[in-house]
C-alpha positions in Angstrom: 6.0 35.3 -4.6 7.0 37.0 -1.4 9.6 35.0 0.6 7.7 35.7 3.9 4.5 34.4 2.3 6.2 31.2 1.2 7.8 30.6 4.6 4.4 31.2 6.4 2.7 28.9 3.9 5.3 26.1 4.6 5.0 26.6 8.4 1.2 26.4 8.1 1.4 23.2 6.1 3.8 21.7 8.6 1.5 22.6 11.5 -1.5 21.1 9.6 0.4 17.9 9.0 1.4 17.6 12.6 -2.1 18.2 13.8 -3.5 15.6 11.4 -0.8 13.1 12.4 -1.7 13.6 16.1 -5.4 13.1 15.4 -4.6 10.0 13.4 -2.5 8.5 16.2 -5.3 9.3 18.7 -8.0 7.7 16.6 -5.8 4.6 16.0 -5.2 4.3 19.7 -8.9 4.6 20.5 -9.8 2.0 17.9 -7.2 -0.4 19.3 -8.6 0.0 22.8 -12.2 -0.5 21.5 -11.2 -3.6 19.5 -9.4 -5.1 22.5 -12.5 -4.5 24.7 -14.7 -6.2 22.1 -12.4 -9.2 22.0 -12.4 -9.5 25.7 -16.2 -9.3 25.8 -16.5 -12.0 23.1 -14.1 -14.2 25.0 -16.0 -13.7 28.2 -19.3 -14.6 26.6 -18.1 -17.8 25.0 -19.5 -20.9 26.8 -17.0 -22.9 28.7 -16.8 -26.6 27.9 -18.6 -28.7 30.4 -16.8 -31.1 32.7 -18.6 -34.1 31.3 -17.0 -33.7 27.9 -13.6 -33.6 29.4 -14.2 -36.8 31.4 -15.4 -38.9 28.5 -12.9 -41.7 27.7 -11.7 -42.0 24.2 -13.4 -44.5 21.9 -10.2 -46.0 20.7 -7.4 -46.9 23.1 -4.0 -45.5 22.4 -2.4 -49.0 22.6 -3.9 -50.2 19.3 
C-alpha cells in the first residue's frame, strides 16, 4: 500500500475515534443531568411526614 494512503487512513481513524469519544461524553453528561433532574422531581413529589406522627410518644418507655 501507498504510505500516504496508510497515513491518511490512520488520521481518519483517529479523527473518527475523537468524534465518537466527544459524542459519548456529551451523551453521558446529558444522561447524568436528566437522571439528576428526575431524582429531584421524585424527591419533591414524596409526601412529607405529618407532624402528628412525629409527636406520638413511644409505646415503651426507654427506662424499662
